[in-house]
C-alpha positions as YAML, in Angstrom:
chain: A
units: angstrom
residues:
- id: 1
  name: UNK
  ca: [-66.75, -47.07, -76.79]
- id: 2
  name: UNK
  ca: [-66.29, -48.70, -73.40]
- id: 3
  name: UNK
  ca: [-63.31, -50.23, -71.64]
- id: 4
  name: UNK
  ca: [-62.20, -52.05, -68.52]
- id: 5
  name: UNK
  ca: [-61.07, -49.83, -65.66]
- id: 6
  name: UNK
  ca: [-60.51, -49.75, -61.91]
- id: 7
  name: UNK
  ca: [-62.71, -47.01, -60.45]
- id: 8
  name: UNK
  ca: [-63.17, -45.65, -56.97]
- id: 9
  name: UNK
  ca: [-66.52, -44.08, -56.04]
- id: 10
  name: UNK
  ca: [-66.15, -41.98, -52.89]
- id: 11
  name: UNK
  ca: [-69.92, -41.68, -52.41]
- id: 12
  name: UNK
  ca: [-70.33, -45.46, -52.39]
- id: 13
  name: UNK
  ca: [-66.96, -46.03, -50.67]
- id: 14
  name: UNK
  ca: [-66.32, -48.70, -53.27]
- id: 15
  name: UNK
  ca: [-63.47, -49.79, -55.54]
- id: 16
  name: UNK
  ca: [-64.74, -51.67, -58.58]
- id: 17
  name: UNK
  ca: [-63.40, -53.28, -61.74]
- id: 18
  name: UNK
  ca: [-65.83, -52.19, -64.43]
- id: 19
  name: UNK
  ca: [-66.17, -53.40, -68.02]
- id: 20
  name: UNK
  ca: [-68.09, -50.43, -69.41]
- id: 21
  name: UNK
  ca: [-66.20, -47.26, -68.43]
- id: 22
  name: UNK
  ca: [-66.69, -44.62, -71.17]
- id: 23
  name: UNK
  ca: [-63.82, -44.13, -73.63]
- id: 24
  name: UNK
  ca: [-65.50, -42.25, -76.48]
- id: 25
  name: UNK
  ca: [-62.64, -39.79, -76.66]
- id: 26
  name: UNK
  ca: [-63.52, -38.38, -80.11]
- id: 27
  name: UNK
  ca: [-67.10, -37.41, -79.27]
- id: 28
  name: UNK
  ca: [-67.04, -37.18, -75.48]
- id: 29
  name: UNK
  ca: [-67.47, -34.02, -73.39]
- id: 30
  name: UNK
  ca: [-65.44, -30.99, -74.44]
- id: 31
  name: UNK
  ca: [-62.07, -30.58, -72.78]
- id: 32
  name: UNK
  ca: [-60.86, -27.37, -71.13]
- id: 33
  name: UNK
  ca: [-57.18, -28.29, -71.38]
- id: 34
  name: UNK
  ca: [-54.67, -25.56, -72.19]
- id: 35
  name: UNK
  ca: [-52.89, -28.04, -74.46]
- id: 36
  name: UNK
  ca: [-53.65, -27.75, -78.18]
- id: 37
  name: UNK
  ca: [-53.73, -31.53, -78.61]
- id: 38
  name: UNK
  ca: [-54.77, -34.58, -76.59]
- id: 39
  name: UNK
  ca: [-53.16, -38.02, -76.67]
- id: 40
  name: UNK
  ca: [-55.05, -41.29, -76.42]
- id: 41
  name: UNK
  ca: [-52.77, -43.74, -74.62]
- id: 42
  name: UNK
  ca: [-53.00, -47.50, -74.62]
- id: 43
  name: UNK
  ca: [-51.81, -48.26, -71.10]
- id: 44
  name: UNK
  ca: [-48.93, -50.75, -70.92]
- id: 45
  name: UNK
  ca: [-48.28, -50.82, -67.18]
- id: 46
  name: UNK
  ca: [-49.39, -48.89, -64.11]
- id: 47
  name: UNK
  ca: [-48.11, -48.88, -60.54]
- id: 48
  name: UNK
  ca: [-50.03, -48.61, -57.28]
- id: 49
  name: UNK
  ca: [-49.02, -45.59, -55.20]
- id: 50
  name: UNK
  ca: [-49.79, -44.83, -51.56]
- id: 51
  name: UNK
  ca: [-51.87, -41.93, -52.89]
- id: 52
  name: UNK
  ca: [-54.14, -44.42, -54.69]
- id: 53
  name: UNK
  ca: [-54.66, -46.26, -51.42]
- id: 54
  name: UNK
  ca: [-55.33, -42.97, -49.61]
- id: 55
  name: UNK
  ca: [-57.97, -42.01, -52.18]
- id: 56
  name: UNK
  ca: [-59.85, -45.23, -51.42]
- id: 57
  name: UNK
  ca: [-59.89, -44.11, -47.77]
- id: 58
  name: UNK
  ca: [-61.45, -40.73, -48.52]
- id: 59
  name: UNK
  ca: [-58.38, -38.58, -49.28]
- id: 60
  name: UNK
  ca: [-60.14, -36.85, -52.24]
- id: 61
  name: UNK
  ca: [-63.73, -36.02, -51.36]
- id: 62
  name: UNK
  ca: [-66.26, -36.79, -54.10]
- id: 63
  name: UNK
  ca: [-63.78, -38.79, -56.18]
- id: 64
  name: UNK
  ca: [-65.38, -40.89, -58.92]
- id: 65
  name: UNK
  ca: [-62.71, -41.57, -61.49]
- id: 66
  name: UNK
  ca: [-60.27, -44.15, -62.75]
- id: 67
  name: UNK
  ca: [-57.36, -44.44, -60.31]
- id: 68
  name: UNK
  ca: [-53.66, -44.48, -61.17]
- id: 69
  name: UNK
  ca: [-51.01, -41.89, -62.01]
- id: 70
  name: UNK
  ca: [-47.77, -43.90, -62.28]
- id: 71
  name: UNK
  ca: [-47.27, -45.83, -65.48]
- id: 72
  name: UNK
  ca: [-46.39, -46.12, -69.16]
- id: 73
  name: UNK
  ca: [-48.53, -46.05, -72.27]
- id: 74
  name: UNK
  ca: [-48.25, -46.06, -76.05]
- id: 75
  name: UNK
  ca: [-49.72, -43.10, -77.95]
- id: 76
  name: UNK
  ca: [-52.44, -44.62, -80.12]
- id: 77
  name: UNK
  ca: [-53.64, -41.38, -81.67]
- id: 78
  name: UNK
  ca: [-53.53, -37.62, -81.20]
- id: 79
  name: UNK
  ca: [-56.68, -35.47, -81.24]
- id: 80
  name: UNK
  ca: [-57.20, -31.76, -81.77]
- id: 81
  name: UNK
  ca: [-58.40, -30.49, -78.37]
- id: 82
  name: UNK
  ca: [-61.10, -28.25, -79.85]
- id: 83
  name: UNK
  ca: [-62.49, -30.42, -82.67]
- id: 84
  name: UNK
  ca: [-61.47, -33.91, -81.43]
- id: 85
  name: UNK
  ca: [-60.35, -34.71, -84.98]
- id: 86
  name: UNK
  ca: [-57.34, -37.08, -85.19]
- id: 87
  name: UNK
  ca: [-54.13, -35.45, -86.42]
- id: 88
  name: UNK
  ca: [-50.74, -36.77, -87.51]
- id: 89
  name: UNK
  ca: [-48.00, -36.52, -84.90]
- id: 90
  name: UNK
  ca: [-44.52, -38.07, -84.43]
- id: 91
  name: UNK
  ca: [-45.40, -39.36, -80.95]
- id: 92
  name: UNK
  ca: [-48.01, -41.77, -82.34]
- id: 93
  name: UNK
  ca: [-46.72, -45.27, -81.67]
- id: 94
  name: UNK
  ca: [-44.18, -44.09, -79.08]
- id: 95
  name: UNK
  ca: [-44.00, -45.15, -75.43]
- id: 96
  name: UNK
  ca: [-44.52, -42.26, -73.04]
- id: 97
  name: UNK
  ca: [-44.86, -41.41, -69.38]
- id: 98
  name: UNK
  ca: [-47.18, -38.62, -68.27]
- id: 99
  name: UNK
  ca: [-46.65, -35.45, -66.23]
- id: 100
  name: UNK
  ca: [-49.61, -35.76, -63.86]
- id: 101
  name: UNK
  ca: [-50.51, -32.05, -63.46]
- id: 102
  name: UNK
  ca: [-52.72, -30.88, -66.32]
- id: 103
  name: UNK
  ca: [-53.32, -27.09, -66.54]
- id: 104
  name: UNK
  ca: [-56.85, -26.13, -67.57]
- id: 105
  name: UNK
  ca: [-58.23, -22.94, -69.04]
- id: 106
  name: UNK
  ca: [-60.22, -21.74, -66.02]
- id: 107
  name: UNK
  ca: [-59.99, -18.28, -64.50]
- id: 108
  name: UNK
  ca: [-56.86, -17.34, -62.56]
- id: 109
  name: UNK
  ca: [-56.57, -14.89, -59.64]
- id: 110
  name: UNK
  ca: [-54.88, -11.65, -60.66]
- id: 111
  name: UNK
  ca: [-52.43, -11.77, -57.74]
- id: 112
  name: UNK
  ca: [-50.62, -14.82, -59.16]
- id: 113
  name: UNK
  ca: [-50.63, -13.86, -62.85]
- id: 114
  name: UNK
  ca: [-47.09, -12.49, -62.66]
- id: 115
  name: UNK
  ca: [-45.84, -15.70, -61.03]
- id: 116
  name: UNK
  ca: [-47.44, -17.80, -63.75]
- id: 117
  name: UNK
  ca: [-45.79, -15.67, -66.41]
- id: 118
  name: UNK
  ca: [-42.32, -15.77, -64.82]
- id: 119
  name: UNK
  ca: [-42.12, -19.27, -63.42]
- id: 120
  name: UNK
  ca: [-42.46, -22.09, -65.95]
- id: 121
  name: UNK
  ca: [-42.13, -24.73, -63.22]
- id: 122
  name: UNK
  ca: [-44.91, -23.17, -61.13]
- id: 123
  name: UNK
  ca: [-47.07, -22.96, -64.24]
- id: 124
  name: UNK
  ca: [-46.48, -26.64, -64.95]
- id: 125
  name: UNK
  ca: [-47.01, -28.01, -61.43]
- id: 126
  name: UNK
  ca: [-49.32, -25.60, -59.62]
- id: 127
  name: UNK
  ca: [-51.67, -24.05, -62.15]
- id: 128
  name: UNK
  ca: [-54.73, -23.14, -60.02]
- id: 129
  name: UNK
  ca: [-57.34, -24.66, -62.35]
- id: 130
  name: UNK
  ca: [-55.38, -27.83, -63.05]
- id: 131
  name: UNK
  ca: [-56.61, -31.39, -62.97]
- id: 132
  name: UNK
  ca: [-54.33, -34.18, -61.75]
- id: 133
  name: UNK
  ca: [-54.13, -37.56, -63.45]
- id: 134
  name: UNK
  ca: [-56.05, -40.13, -61.42]
- id: 135
  name: UNK
  ca: [-56.25, -37.79, -58.40]
- id: 136
  name: UNK
  ca: [-58.22, -34.58, -59.05]
- id: 137
  name: UNK
  ca: [-60.90, -34.29, -61.72]
- id: 138
  name: UNK
  ca: [-59.30, -36.59, -64.30]
- id: 139
  name: UNK
  ca: [-59.33, -40.32, -65.03]
- id: 140
  name: UNK
  ca: [-56.04, -42.12, -64.46]
- id: 141
  name: UNK
  ca: [-54.07, -45.05, -65.79]
- id: 142
  name: UNK
  ca: [-55.84, -48.06, -64.21]
- id: 143
  name: UNK
  ca: [-57.69, -48.62, -67.47]
- id: 144
  name: UNK
  ca: [-57.13, -49.95, -70.96]
- id: 145
  name: UNK
  ca: [-56.83, -46.40, -72.33]
- id: 146
  name: UNK
  ca: [-56.41, -42.88, -71.02]
- id: 147
  name: UNK
  ca: [-56.80, -39.38, -72.46]
- id: 148
  name: UNK
  ca: [-54.08, -36.88, -71.49]
- id: 149
  name: UNK
  ca: [-52.80, -33.52, -72.80]
- id: 150
  name: UNK
  ca: [-50.14, -34.13, -75.43]
- id: 151
  name: UNK
  ca: [-47.92, -31.52, -73.76]
- id: 152
  name: UNK
  ca: [-47.77, -33.82, -70.72]
- id: 153
  name: UNK
  ca: [-46.40, -36.81, -72.64]
- id: 154
  name: UNK
  ca: [-42.68, -37.52, -72.26]
- id: 155
  name: UNK
  ca: [-41.09, -40.12, -74.58]
- id: 156
  name: UNK
  ca: [-39.48, -43.12, -72.88]
- id: 157
  name: UNK
  ca: [-35.90, -43.90, -74.00]
- id: 158
  name: UNK
  ca: [-35.56, -47.27, -75.69]
- id: 159
  name: UNK
  ca: [-33.03, -48.43, -73.10]
- id: 160
  name: UNK
  ca: [-35.63, -48.24, -70.29]
- id: 161
  name: UNK
  ca: [-38.10, -51.05, -69.65]
- id: 162
  name: UNK
  ca: [-41.74, -50.30, -68.90]
- id: 163
  name: UNK
  ca: [-41.20, -51.25, -65.26]
- id: 164
  name: UNK
  ca: [-38.25, -48.88, -64.92]
- id: 165
  name: UNK
  ca: [-40.10, -46.05, -66.68]
- id: 166
  name: UNK
  ca: [-43.12, -46.49, -64.41]
- id: 167
  name: UNK
  ca: [-41.00, -45.08, -61.56]
- id: 168
  name: UNK
  ca: [-40.61, -41.76, -63.38]
- id: 169
  name: UNK
  ca: [-43.45, -40.07, -61.44]
- id: 170
  name: UNK
  ca: [-42.11, -40.73, -57.92]
- id: 171
  name: UNK
  ca: [-38.58, -40.05, -59.23]
- id: 172
  name: UNK
  ca: [-39.82, -36.69, -60.54]
- id: 173
  name: UNK
  ca: [-41.13, -35.89, -57.05]
- id: 174
  name: UNK
  ca: [-37.66, -36.61, -55.66]
- id: 175
  name: UNK
  ca: [-35.98, -34.49, -58.34]
- id: 176
  name: UNK
  ca: [-38.33, -31.60, -57.56]
- id: 177
  name: UNK
  ca: [-36.47, -31.03, -54.28]
- id: 178
  name: UNK
  ca: [-33.27, -30.34, -56.20]
- id: 179
  name: UNK
  ca: [-35.11, -28.43, -58.94]
- id: 180
  name: UNK
  ca: [-36.48, -26.00, -56.36]
- id: 181
  name: UNK
  ca: [-32.97, -25.21, -55.17]
- id: 182
  name: UNK
  ca: [-33.76, -26.18, -51.59]
- id: 183
  name: UNK
  ca: [-30.51, -28.12, -51.07]
- id: 184
  name: UNK
  ca: [-26.89, -27.23, -51.79]
- id: 185
  name: UNK
  ca: [-23.88, -29.55, -52.05]
- id: 186
  name: UNK
  ca: [-22.29, -28.20, -48.87]
- id: 187
  name: UNK
  ca: [-25.31, -28.70, -46.62]
- id: 188
  name: UNK
  ca: [-25.82, -31.60, -44.22]
- id: 189
  name: UNK
  ca: [-29.13, -33.24, -45.12]
- id: 190
  name: UNK
  ca: [-31.23, -36.00, -43.59]
- id: 191
  name: UNK
  ca: [-33.87, -38.08, -45.34]
- id: 192
  name: UNK
  ca: [-36.39, -39.75, -43.04]
- id: 193
  name: UNK
  ca: [-38.01, -42.91, -44.40]
- id: 194
  name: UNK
  ca: [-36.80, -45.92, -46.37]
- id: 195
  name: UNK
  ca: [-39.90, -46.48, -48.48]
- id: 196
  name: UNK
  ca: [-39.93, -45.98, -52.25]
- id: 197
  name: UNK
  ca: [-39.95, -42.19, -52.11]
- id: 198
  name: UNK
  ca: [-37.35, -41.96, -49.36]
- id: 199
  name: UNK
  ca: [-34.97, -44.21, -51.31]
- id: 200
  name: UNK
  ca: [-35.43, -42.18, -54.49]
- id: 201
  name: UNK
  ca: [-34.90, -38.87, -52.67]
- id: 202
  name: UNK
  ca: [-31.70, -40.10, -51.03]
- id: 203
  name: UNK
  ca: [-30.37, -41.36, -54.36]
- id: 204
  name: UNK
  ca: [-31.21, -38.10, -56.16]
- id: 205
  name: UNK
  ca: [-29.41, -36.07, -53.47]
- id: 206
  name: UNK
  ca: [-26.28, -38.22, -53.75]
- id: 207
  name: UNK
  ca: [-26.07, -38.09, -57.55]
- id: 208
  name: UNK
  ca: [-26.75, -34.34, -57.39]
- id: 209
  name: UNK
  ca: [-23.54, -33.90, -55.42]
- id: 210
  name: UNK
  ca: [-24.74, -33.45, -51.83]
- id: 211
  name: UNK
  ca: [-21.79, -34.64, -49.77]
- id: 212
  name: UNK
  ca: [-23.42, -35.55, -46.45]
- id: 213
  name: UNK
  ca: [-26.77, -37.32, -46.71]
- id: 214
  name: UNK
  ca: [-27.98, -39.13, -43.59]
- id: 215
  name: UNK
  ca: [-30.69, -41.68, -44.37]
- id: 216
  name: UNK
  ca: [-32.98, -42.65, -41.49]
- id: 217
  name: UNK
  ca: [-35.00, -45.87, -41.73]
- id: 218
  name: UNK
  ca: [-35.98, -49.12, -40.09]
- id: 219
  name: UNK
  ca: [-34.73, -51.65, -42.64]
- id: 220
  name: UNK
  ca: [-31.00, -52.03, -43.25]
- id: 221
  name: UNK
  ca: [-31.54, -53.93, -46.51]
- id: 222
  name: UNK
  ca: [-33.51, -51.00, -47.89]
- id: 223
  name: UNK
  ca: [-31.03, -48.40, -46.66]
- id: 224
  name: UNK
  ca: [-28.22, -50.33, -48.34]
- id: 225
  name: UNK
  ca: [-29.93, -49.96, -51.73]
- id: 226
  name: UNK
  ca: [-28.67, -46.37, -51.91]
- id: 227
  name: UNK
  ca: [-24.91, -45.91, -52.13]
- id: 228
  name: UNK
  ca: [-23.17, -42.86, -50.75]
- id: 229
  name: UNK
  ca: [-25.42, -42.16, -47.75]
- id: 230
  name: UNK
  ca: [-24.77, -42.44, -44.00]
- id: 231
  name: UNK
  ca: [-27.23, -45.07, -42.75]
- id: 232
  name: UNK
  ca: [-29.18, -44.50, -39.54]
- id: 233
  name: UNK
  ca: [-31.20, -47.62, -38.71]
- id: 234
  name: UNK
  ca: [-33.81, -47.29, -35.94]
- id: 235
  name: UNK
  ca: [-32.25, -44.01, -34.79]
- id: 236
  name: UNK
  ca: [-28.82, -45.60, -34.15]
- id: 237
  name: UNK
  ca: [-26.30, -43.06, -35.41]
- id: 238
  name: UNK
  ca: [-22.96, -44.51, -36.59]
- id: 239
  name: UNK
  ca: [-20.10, -43.86, -34.17]
- id: 240
  name: UNK
  ca: [-18.74, -40.35, -34.36]
- id: 241
  name: UNK
  ca: [-21.45, -38.94, -36.59]
- id: 242
  name: UNK
  ca: [-23.73, -37.49, -33.90]
- id: 243
  name: UNK
  ca: [-22.16, -38.02, -30.47]
- id: 244
  name: UNK
  ca: [-24.99, -36.38, -28.54]
- id: 245
  name: UNK
  ca: [-27.75, -38.56, -29.95]
- id: 246
  name: UNK
  ca: [-30.47, -36.68, -31.80]
- id: 247
  name: UNK
  ca: [-28.82, -33.31, -31.34]
- id: 248
  name: UNK
  ca: [-30.11, -30.88, -33.98]
- id: 249
  name: UNK
  ca: [-27.40, -30.63, -36.61]
- id: 250
  name: UNK
  ca: [-29.03, -30.80, -40.03]
- id: 251
  name: UNK
  ca: [-29.45, -27.89, -42.43]
- id: 252
  name: UNK
  ca: [-32.29, -29.62, -44.27]
- id: 253
  name: UNK
  ca: [-34.62, -32.44, -43.17]
- id: 254
  name: UNK
  ca: [-36.73, -34.24, -45.78]
- id: 255
  name: UNK
  ca: [-39.63, -36.22, -44.31]
- id: 256
  name: UNK
  ca: [-40.72, -39.15, -46.50]
- id: 257
  name: UNK
  ca: [-42.69, -41.37, -44.12]
- id: 258
  name: UNK
  ca: [-45.98, -39.48, -44.06]
- id: 259
  name: UNK
  ca: [-46.33, -40.22, -40.35]
- id: 260
  name: UNK
  ca: [-46.63, -37.77, -37.43]
- id: 261
  name: UNK
  ca: [-43.59, -39.33, -35.76]
- id: 262
  name: UNK
  ca: [-41.54, -38.76, -38.90]
- id: 263
  name: UNK
  ca: [-42.50, -35.09, -38.97]
- id: 264
  name: UNK
  ca: [-41.64, -34.72, -35.28]
- id: 265
  name: UNK
  ca: [-38.24, -36.35, -35.81]
- id: 266
  name: UNK
  ca: [-37.54, -34.01, -38.75]
- id: 267
  name: UNK
  ca: [-38.23, -30.98, -36.55]
- id: 268
  name: UNK
  ca: [-35.99, -32.32, -33.78]
- id: 269
  name: UNK
  ca: [-33.09, -32.94, -36.16]
- id: 270
  name: UNK
  ca: [-32.97, -29.46, -37.70]
- id: 271
  name: UNK
  ca: [-30.54, -26.79, -36.63]
- id: 272
  name: UNK
  ca: [-32.17, -23.93, -34.65]
...
């Protein structure tokens, strides 16, 4: 009833590979998940995110959990949330990725009850008493096995490799911009940053039909990975695109660097 895992202890300021992390999922502490069933995943692959690195630098105070929220696992068994008794389910044996936000059954403020009822997306992503896989109050994927709400498991198509599927979490973050309706096809949009998230956001905007996507970054090779964007390397605007330098002209600016200078640039580039 123990497994190998990579754990960060914020009190000790220590990342450790442990051989005896508890995995007694059938008889462990009761779960307050709003999902009727829980899935025990055998982790196949997990990716390291900048958030994982930030947690090891104190981003989540009091953290003492298994890290990791990007990855793929195989459903080994499904448990009844209340009794922890194994039950038959068609997802057993299937590869899945995991929606990282896990709504719990804690109390909810009355002033947001209507929003929770109306907005399925808000309910999924922002439930006030949620835990977050490998980030807030819940062990993540840097372990041999992981317990997650069955409702959060999304089957992986056979055509996708584990490595490709592991990018589903950051890709979902990029898709959320479009899902929220923050960008329309006719708007002029800039994406600042050519890291993993910036590249995914730029690609999602292009395939969603946004006609003018300006992609700001420092590395031409990275910028060239996304087709259909106007590349702006080191602030050098292509001829004719912005004749007055960094004159505000964008309807939407999406900052994907996480740096103060990136935020400042985003503000400067927006229309008044």
